[in-house]
C-alpha positions in Angstrom: -2.3 -22.7 1.3 -3.5 -24.6 -1.7 -4.1 -24.1 -5.4 -6.9 -26.4 -6.8 -8.5 -25.3 -10.1 -11.4 -27.0 -11.7 -12.6 -26.0 -15.2 -15.8 -27.2 -17.0 -15.7 -26.9 -20.7 -18.0 -28.0 -23.5 -15.6 -30.8 -24.3 -15.1 -32.0 -20.7 -13.2 -31.1 -17.5 -9.7 -30.0 -16.5 -8.5 -30.3 -12.9 -5.2 -28.8 -11.7 -3.8 -29.0 -8.1 -0.4 -28.4 -6.5 1.2 -30.8 -4.1 2.7 -28.5 -1.5 1.5 -28.7 2.1 2.7 -26.4 4.9 2.4 -27.1 8.6 4.1 -24.5 10.7 7.7 -24.5 9.4 7.4 -27.9 7.8 6.8 -28.4 4.0 5.7 -31.7 2.7 4.3 -33.0 -0.6 1.0 -34.8 -0.8 -1.7 -35.2 -3.4 -4.8 -33.0 -3.1 -6.8 -34.7 -5.8 -8.4 -38.2 -5.6 -9.8 -40.0 -8.6 -12.6 -42.6 -8.7 -13.7 -44.9 -11.5 -16.6 -47.2 -11.0 -18.9 -49.3 -13.2 -21.3 -46.3 -13.1 -18.8 -43.6 -14.2 -15.9 -41.6 -12.9 -15.1 -38.4 -11.0 -12.4 -36.6 -9.1 -12.3 -34.8 -5.8 -9.9 -31.9 -5.0 -9.6 -30.5 -1.5 -8.4 -27.5 0.3 -8.2 -27.0 4.1 -7.0 -28.9 7.1 -5.2 -32.0 6.0 -6.4 -34.0 9.0 -10.0 -33.2 8.1 -9.5 -34.0 4.5 -7.9 -37.4 5.2 -10.6 -38.5 7.6 -13.4 -37.4 5.3 -11.9 -39.1 2.3 -11.4 -42.3 4.3 -15.0 -42.3 5.3 -16.1 -41.5 1.8 -14.2 -44.3 0.2 -15.6 -46.8 2.6 -19.2 -45.7 1.8 -18.6 -45.6 -1.9 -17.2 -49.1 -2.0 -20.3 -50.4 -0.4 -22.8 -48.6 -2.5 -23.4 -49.3 -6.2 -26.4 -47.0 -6.5 -24.4 -43.8 -7.3 -25.4 -43.4 -10.9 -25.5 -39.6 -10.8 -22.7 -37.2 -9.9 -24.8 -35.2 -7.5 -25.4 -38.4 -5.5 -21.6 -38.8 -5.1 -21.5 -35.2 -4.0 -24.2 -35.8 -1.4 -22.4 -38.9 -0.2 -19.3 -36.7 0.3 -21.2 -34.0 2.1 -22.7 -36.5 4.5 -19.2 -37.6 5.5 -18.0 -34.0 5.8 -20.9 -33.4 8.3 -20.0 -36.6 10.2 -16.4 -35.5 10.5 -17.5 -32.1 11.6 -19.6 -33.5 14.4 -16.7 -35.6 15.5 -13.8 -33.2 15.2 -15.1 -29.6 15.1 -15.4 -29.1 18.9 -11.9 -30.2 19.6 -10.5 -28.2 16.7 -12.2 -25.0 17.8 -11.0 -25.6 21.4 -7.5 -25.6 19.9 -8.1 -22.4 18.0 -8.6 -24.0 14.6 -11.6 -23.8 12.4 -13.2 -26.7 10.6 -12.0 -26.0 7.1 -12.6 -28.2 4.1 -13.5 -27.0 0.6 -13.9 -29.5 -2.2 -14.2 -29.5 -6.0 -16.0 -32.6 -7.5 -16.0 -33.1 -11.2 -16.9 -36.0 -13.5 -19.8 -37.9 -15.1 -21.8 -40.9 -14.1 -23.8 -43.1 -16.4 -27.1 -41.4 -15.3 -25.8 -37.9 -16.2 -26.6 -36.4 -19.6 -23.3 -34.4 -19.4 -20.3 -33.9 -17.1 -20.5 -31.6 -14.1 -18.4 -29.7 -11.6 -19.5 -28.9 -8.0 -18.0 -26.7 -5.3 -18.6 -28.1 -1.8 -18.4 -25.9 1.3 -17.2 -26.9 4.9 -20.8 -26.9 6.0 -21.7 -29.6 3.5 -23.8 -27.5 1.2 -22.8 -27.3 -2.5 -23.2 -25.3 -5.7 -22.8 -26.4 -9.3 -20.2 -24.5 -11.4 -22.0 -23.2 -14.4 -21.2 -22.1 -18.0 -21.2 -18.4 -17.2 -18.0 -18.6 -15.1 -16.7 -22.1 -16.0 -14.1 -22.5 -13.3 -13.6 -22.5 -9.6 -10.5 -22.2 -7.5 -10.2 -23.4 -3.9 -7.3 -22.4 -1.7 -5.5 -19.3 -3.1 -7.8 -17.8 -5.8 -6.6 -14.3 -6.1 -3.4 -14.6 -8.1 -4.7 -16.8 -10.9 -8.2 -15.5 -11.2 -7.5 -12.4 -13.4 -6.1 -14.4 -16.3 -9.0 -16.9 -16.1 -11.6 -14.1 -16.0 -10.0 -12.4 -19.0 -9.6 -15.4 -21.3 -11.6 -18.5 -20.4 -15.0 -19.3 -21.8 -17.0 -22.5 -21.6 -16.6 -23.0 -25.4 -12.8 -23.1 -25.3 -11.0 -26.4 -25.9 -9.6 -28.6 -23.2 -6.1 -27.8 -24.5 -6.7 -24.0 -24.2 -8.1 -24.5 -20.7 -5.1 -26.5 -19.7 -2.8 -23.7 -20.9 -4.7 -21.0 -19.1 -4.9 -23.1 -16.0 -1.1 -23.6 -15.9 -0.6 -19.8 -16.3 -3.1 -19.3 -13.4 -1.1 -21.8 -11.3 2.2 -20.2 -12.3 1.0 -16.8 -11.3 0.0 -18.2 -7.9 3.2 -20.1 -7.4 5.3 -17.0 -8.0 3.2 -14.8 -5.6 2.3 -17.4 -2.9 5.2 -19.1 -1.0 3.1 -22.1 0.0 2.0 -23.1 -3.5 4.4 -25.0 -5.7 5.2 -28.0 -7.8 4.7 -31.0 -8.3 1.5 -30.3 -10.2 -1.3 -32.9 -10.7 -3.4 -32.6 -13.8 -6.6 -34.6 -14.4 -8.5 -34.5 -17.7 -11.9 -35.8 -18.6 -13.5 -35.9 -22.1 -17.2 -35.9 -21.9 -18.9 -39.3 -22.6 -15.8 -41.4 -22.1 -16.2 -42.2 -18.4 -12.4 -42.4 -18.1 -10.0 -40.0 -16.4 -6.6 -39.2 -17.6 -3.9 -38.2 -15.0 -0.4 -36.8 -15.2 2.1 -35.4 -12.7 4.3 -32.5 -13.8 7.5 -31.5 -12.1 9.1 -28.0 -12.0 11.5 -28.8 -14.9 8.6 -29.7 -17.2 7.5 -26.1 -17.1 10.7 -24.1 -16.5 11.0 -23.1 -20.2 7.4 -22.3 -20.5 7.4 -20.2 -17.4 10.5 -18.3 -18.6 8.9 -17.8 -22.0 5.7 -16.3 -20.4 7.8 -13.9 -18.2 9.6 -12.6 -21.3 6.5 -12.4 -23.4 4.7 -10.3 -20.7 7.6 -7.9 -20.5 7.5 -7.4 -24.3 3.8 -7.0 -24.3 4.0 -4.2 -21.7 6.6 -2.5 -23.8 4.3 -2.7 -26.8 1.3 -1.3 -24.8 0.0 1.9 -26.4 1.5 4.8 -24.5 -0.5 7.9 -25.6 -2.2 8.0 -22.3 1.2 8.1 -20.5 2.3 11.2 -22.5 -0.4 13.2 -20.8 1.2 12.8 -17.4 4.8 12.8 -18.7 4.1 16.3 -20.2 3.3 17.6 -16.8 6.5 16.1 -15.4 8.6 17.6 -18.2 7.1 21.0 -17.5 8.4 20.8 -13.9 11.9 20.0 -15.2 11.8 22.9 -17.6 
Protein backbone atom coordinates (compact mmCIF):
# COMPACT_ATOMS: atom_id res chain seq x y z
CA UNK A 1 0.00 0.00 0.00
CA UNK A 2 1.04 3.59 -0.53
CA UNK A 3 0.06 7.07 0.57
CA UNK A 4 0.88 9.75 -1.98
CA UNK A 5 -0.99 13.05 -1.72
CA UNK A 6 -0.80 15.94 -4.15
CA UNK A 7 -2.47 19.29 -3.40
CA UNK A 8 -2.78 22.22 -5.79
CA UNK A 9 -3.31 25.55 -4.10
CA UNK A 10 -3.49 29.12 -5.37
CA UNK A 11 0.07 29.67 -4.09
CA UNK A 12 1.56 26.47 -5.46
CA UNK A 13 1.78 22.74 -4.82
CA UNK A 14 2.28 20.38 -1.88
CA UNK A 15 3.30 16.74 -2.35
CA UNK A 16 3.48 14.19 0.48
CA UNK A 17 4.48 10.54 0.19
CA UNK A 18 5.40 7.78 2.61
CA UNK A 19 8.44 5.55 2.12
CA UNK A 20 7.18 2.15 3.21
CA UNK A 21 7.05 -0.68 0.67
CA UNK A 22 5.71 -4.12 1.50
CA UNK A 23 6.43 -7.25 -0.53
CA UNK A 24 4.95 -10.34 1.02
CA UNK A 25 6.36 -10.40 4.56
CA UNK A 26 9.19 -8.01 3.76
CA UNK A 27 9.14 -4.30 4.54
CA UNK A 28 11.63 -1.92 2.94
CA UNK A 29 12.04 1.83 2.58
CA UNK A 30 12.21 3.50 -0.81
CA UNK A 31 11.22 6.88 -2.22
CA UNK A 32 7.98 7.11 -4.14
CA UNK A 33 8.54 10.66 -5.36
CA UNK A 34 11.02 11.77 -8.02
CA UNK A 35 11.87 15.41 -8.70
CA UNK A 36 13.04 17.00 -11.94
CA UNK A 37 14.46 20.45 -12.60
CA UNK A 38 15.38 21.46 -16.15
CA UNK A 39 16.09 24.69 -17.98
CA UNK A 40 12.41 24.72 -18.92
CA UNK A 41 10.96 24.32 -15.42
CA UNK A 42 10.42 21.76 -12.69
CA UNK A 43 8.03 18.99 -11.67
CA UNK A 44 7.65 15.97 -9.42
CA UNK A 45 6.27 12.49 -10.06
CA UNK A 46 4.76 10.36 -7.28
CA UNK A 47 3.85 6.73 -7.92
CA UNK A 48 1.69 4.00 -6.47
CA UNK A 49 1.58 0.38 -7.66
CA UNK A 50 4.01 -2.39 -8.50
CA UNK A 51 7.55 -1.24 -7.70
CA UNK A 52 9.04 -3.13 -10.64
CA UNK A 53 6.69 -1.37 -13.05
CA UNK A 54 7.44 1.96 -11.42
CA UNK A 55 11.23 1.55 -11.59
CA UNK A 56 11.25 0.47 -15.22
CA UNK A 57 8.90 3.26 -16.25
CA UNK A 58 10.93 5.92 -14.44
CA UNK A 59 14.17 4.64 -15.96
CA UNK A 60 12.70 4.91 -19.46
CA UNK A 61 11.23 8.33 -18.67
CA UNK A 62 14.50 9.78 -17.42
CA UNK A 63 16.30 8.59 -20.54
CA UNK A 64 13.77 10.26 -22.83
CA UNK A 65 13.62 13.46 -20.78
CA UNK A 66 17.41 13.87 -20.81
CA UNK A 67 17.44 13.70 -24.58
CA UNK A 68 14.54 16.09 -25.16
CA UNK A 69 14.72 19.84 -24.51
CA UNK A 70 11.31 20.59 -26.08
CA UNK A 71 9.26 19.91 -22.92
CA UNK A 72 8.20 23.49 -22.19
CA UNK A 73 4.68 22.61 -20.95
CA UNK A 74 3.83 20.31 -18.05
CA UNK A 75 1.29 18.33 -20.04
CA UNK A 76 4.05 17.40 -22.48
CA UNK A 77 6.05 15.89 -19.62
CA UNK A 78 2.90 13.99 -18.62
CA UNK A 79 2.46 12.73 -22.18
CA UNK A 80 6.09 11.62 -22.23
CA UNK A 81 5.49 9.70 -19.02
CA UNK A 82 2.33 8.05 -20.34
CA UNK A 83 4.12 6.90 -23.48
CA UNK A 84 6.66 5.10 -21.31
CA UNK A 85 3.91 3.58 -19.16
CA UNK A 86 2.31 2.14 -22.31
CA UNK A 87 5.69 0.85 -23.50
CA UNK A 88 6.32 -0.94 -20.20
CA UNK A 89 2.77 -2.27 -20.30
CA UNK A 90 3.39 -3.81 -23.72
CA UNK A 91 6.61 -5.39 -22.47
CA UNK A 92 5.56 -6.61 -19.01
CA UNK A 93 1.77 -6.85 -18.79
CA UNK A 94 1.43 -10.34 -20.36
CA UNK A 95 3.99 -11.91 -18.04
CA UNK A 96 2.53 -10.12 -15.00
CA UNK A 97 -0.97 -11.34 -15.78
CA UNK A 98 0.33 -14.87 -16.35
CA UNK A 99 1.70 -14.71 -12.80
CA UNK A 100 -1.61 -13.48 -11.40
CA UNK A 101 -0.54 -9.84 -11.07
CA UNK A 102 -2.21 -6.81 -12.62
CA UNK A 103 -0.33 -4.01 -14.35
CA UNK A 104 -0.67 -1.33 -11.68
CA UNK A 105 0.88 2.12 -11.78
CA UNK A 106 -0.85 5.35 -10.78
CA UNK A 107 1.08 8.62 -10.87
CA UNK A 108 0.69 12.18 -9.66
CA UNK A 109 2.62 14.77 -11.67
CA UNK A 110 2.84 18.35 -10.46
CA UNK A 111 4.93 21.37 -11.33
CA UNK A 112 5.30 24.24 -13.75
CA UNK A 113 7.22 24.67 -16.98
CA UNK A 114 8.23 27.95 -18.59
CA UNK A 115 5.41 27.64 -21.13
CA UNK A 116 2.72 27.24 -18.46
CA UNK A 117 0.78 30.24 -17.21
CA UNK A 118 0.34 28.54 -13.84
CA UNK A 119 1.32 25.39 -12.01
CA UNK A 120 -0.62 22.17 -12.51
CA UNK A 121 -1.31 18.75 -11.01
CA UNK A 122 -2.18 15.65 -13.06
CA UNK A 123 -3.40 12.17 -12.15
CA UNK A 124 -2.14 9.44 -14.50
CA UNK A 125 -3.83 6.03 -14.74
CA UNK A 126 -2.20 2.64 -15.54
CA UNK A 127 -3.70 2.75 -19.03
CA UNK A 128 -1.75 5.93 -19.77
CA UNK A 129 -4.69 8.34 -19.80
CA UNK A 130 -4.72 11.32 -17.46
CA UNK A 131 -6.88 14.00 -15.86
CA UNK A 132 -5.95 17.39 -14.45
CA UNK A 133 -6.73 17.98 -10.78
CA UNK A 134 -8.89 21.09 -10.60
CA UNK A 135 -9.72 23.81 -8.10
CA UNK A 136 -13.06 22.31 -7.03
CA UNK A 137 -11.39 19.36 -5.32
CA UNK A 138 -7.78 20.55 -5.13
CA UNK A 139 -6.15 17.28 -4.12
CA UNK A 140 -5.68 13.67 -5.18
CA UNK A 141 -4.49 10.62 -3.24
CA UNK A 142 -3.05 7.51 -4.84
CA UNK A 143 -2.56 4.30 -2.90
CA UNK A 144 -4.70 4.36 0.25
CA UNK A 145 -7.19 7.24 -0.12
CA UNK A 146 -9.95 6.32 2.31
CA UNK A 147 -8.45 7.13 5.71
CA UNK A 148 -7.14 10.62 4.95
CA UNK A 149 -9.85 11.76 2.56
CA UNK A 150 -12.44 12.90 5.16
CA UNK A 151 -10.27 15.58 6.75
CA UNK A 152 -9.23 16.89 3.33
CA UNK A 153 -12.84 17.07 2.13
CA UNK A 154 -13.91 18.88 5.29
CA UNK A 155 -11.14 21.49 5.44
CA UNK A 156 -9.12 22.00 2.26
CA UNK A 157 -9.90 24.60 -0.41
CA UNK A 158 -7.87 25.88 -3.33
CA UNK A 159 -7.56 29.29 -1.65
CA UNK A 160 -5.83 27.93 1.46
CA UNK A 161 -2.15 28.65 2.02
CA UNK A 162 0.62 26.16 1.38
CA UNK A 163 1.28 26.05 5.14
CA UNK A 164 -2.34 25.14 5.86
CA UNK A 165 -2.31 22.49 3.12
CA UNK A 166 0.85 20.97 4.57
CA UNK A 167 -0.76 20.75 8.03
CA UNK A 168 -3.92 19.12 6.68
CA UNK A 169 -1.83 16.85 4.49
CA UNK A 170 0.13 15.59 7.46
CA UNK A 171 -3.07 14.88 9.40
CA UNK A 172 -4.39 12.95 6.39
CA UNK A 173 -1.17 10.94 6.32
CA UNK A 174 -1.22 10.38 10.08
CA UNK A 175 -4.80 9.07 9.92
CA UNK A 176 -3.74 6.67 7.17
CA UNK A 177 -0.60 5.59 9.04
CA UNK A 178 -2.62 4.69 12.12
CA UNK A 179 -5.24 2.70 10.21
CA UNK A 180 -3.15 1.11 7.43
CA UNK A 181 -0.31 -1.15 8.55
CA UNK A 182 1.62 -0.74 5.29
CA UNK A 183 1.85 3.08 5.35
CA UNK A 184 4.47 4.67 7.60
CA UNK A 185 7.40 7.04 8.03
CA UNK A 186 9.77 8.33 6.70
CA UNK A 187 7.72 11.01 4.95
CA UNK A 188 8.83 12.91 1.85
CA UNK A 189 7.52 16.45 1.39
CA UNK A 190 7.92 18.48 -1.79
CA UNK A 191 6.80 22.12 -1.98
CA UNK A 192 6.49 24.36 -5.00
CA UNK A 193 5.69 28.08 -4.98
CA UNK A 194 4.14 29.20 -8.23
CA UNK A 195 6.43 31.08 -10.60
CA UNK A 196 9.71 30.09 -8.90
CA UNK A 197 10.50 27.03 -11.06
CA UNK A 198 12.30 25.51 -8.07
CA UNK A 199 11.24 22.61 -5.85
CA UNK A 200 11.87 22.41 -2.11
CA UNK A 201 12.27 18.93 -0.58
CA UNK A 202 12.42 17.63 2.97
CA UNK A 203 12.42 14.19 4.59
CA UNK A 204 10.64 13.80 7.94
CA UNK A 205 11.18 10.97 10.40
CA UNK A 206 8.74 9.60 12.96
CA UNK A 207 10.30 11.56 15.84
CA UNK A 208 9.75 14.82 13.97
CA UNK A 209 5.98 14.39 14.29
CA UNK A 210 5.57 12.33 17.45
CA UNK A 211 4.59 15.33 19.58
CA UNK A 212 2.21 16.69 16.94
CA UNK A 213 0.54 13.31 16.46
CA UNK A 214 0.04 12.95 20.22
CA UNK A 215 -1.31 16.52 20.39
CA UNK A 216 -3.83 15.74 17.63
CA UNK A 217 -4.98 12.57 19.38
CA UNK A 218 -5.58 14.46 22.61
CA UNK A 219 -7.31 17.37 20.89
CA UNK A 220 -9.69 15.03 19.06
CA UNK A 221 -10.72 13.37 22.31
CA UNK A 222 -11.37 16.75 23.94
CA UNK A 223 -13.39 17.96 20.97
CA UNK A 224 -15.56 14.85 21.12
CA UNK A 225 -16.23 15.52 24.78
CA UNK A 226 -17.23 19.09 23.92
CA UNK A 227 -19.58 17.97 21.14
CA UNK A 228 -23.17 19.18 21.80
CA UNK A 229 -25.05 16.25 23.37
CA UNK A 230 -28.72 17.24 23.27
CA UNK A 231 -29.32 14.72 20.50
CA UNK A 232 -27.85 11.95 22.70
CA UNK A 233 -30.29 12.73 25.52
CA UNK A 234 -33.18 11.58 23.34
CA UNK A 235 -31.91 8.03 23.19
CA UNK A 236 -30.50 8.07 26.75
CA UNK A 237 -33.96 8.91 28.08
CA UNK A 238 -35.29 5.71 26.52
CA UNK A 239 -32.49 3.73 28.14
CA UNK A 240 -33.18 5.30 31.54
CA UNK A 241 -36.86 4.39 31.23
CA UNK A 242 -35.86 0.73 30.82
CA UNK A 243 -33.73 0.89 33.95
CA UNK A 244 -36.58 2.47 35.92
